Structures are given as structure tokens and as C-alpha cells.
C-alpha positions as CSV (number, residue, x, y, z in Angstrom):
1,M,146.9,200.2,58.5
2,S,148.9,202.0,61.1
3,V,147.6,200.7,64.4
4,S,149.5,200.4,67.7
5,P,149.9,197.0,69.2
6,E,147.7,198.0,72.2
7,R,145.0,199.3,69.9
8,K,145.3,196.2,67.7
9,Q,144.8,193.9,70.7
10,Q,141.7,195.9,71.7
11,I,140.3,195.7,68.1
12,I,141.1,192.0,67.9
13,A,139.5,191.4,71.3
14,E,136.3,193.2,70.0
15,Y,136.3,191.3,66.8
16,A,136.9,188.0,68.7
17,T,133.8,188.8,70.8
18,H,131.7,189.7,67.7
19,E,132.9,187.0,65.3
20,G,134.0,184.4,67.9
21,D,137.5,184.4,66.3
22,T,140.8,186.3,66.5
23,G,139.4,188.9,64.2
24,S,139.7,187.1,60.9
25,P,137.4,188.6,58.1
């Protein structure tokens, strides 16, 4: 998965809002 650090932080932030975690599956 080639994702930029900025993009990754945004994705993690979204996952954290959805799963209530740091984006762990």
C-alpha cells in the first residue's frame, strides 16, 4: 500500500472516527 504520510493520517483519522480506534481492522 503506497500511501503518503499525510494521506495515511487522514485515513487513520477517518477510521478512528468510524471504528473508534487508530484504524485497526
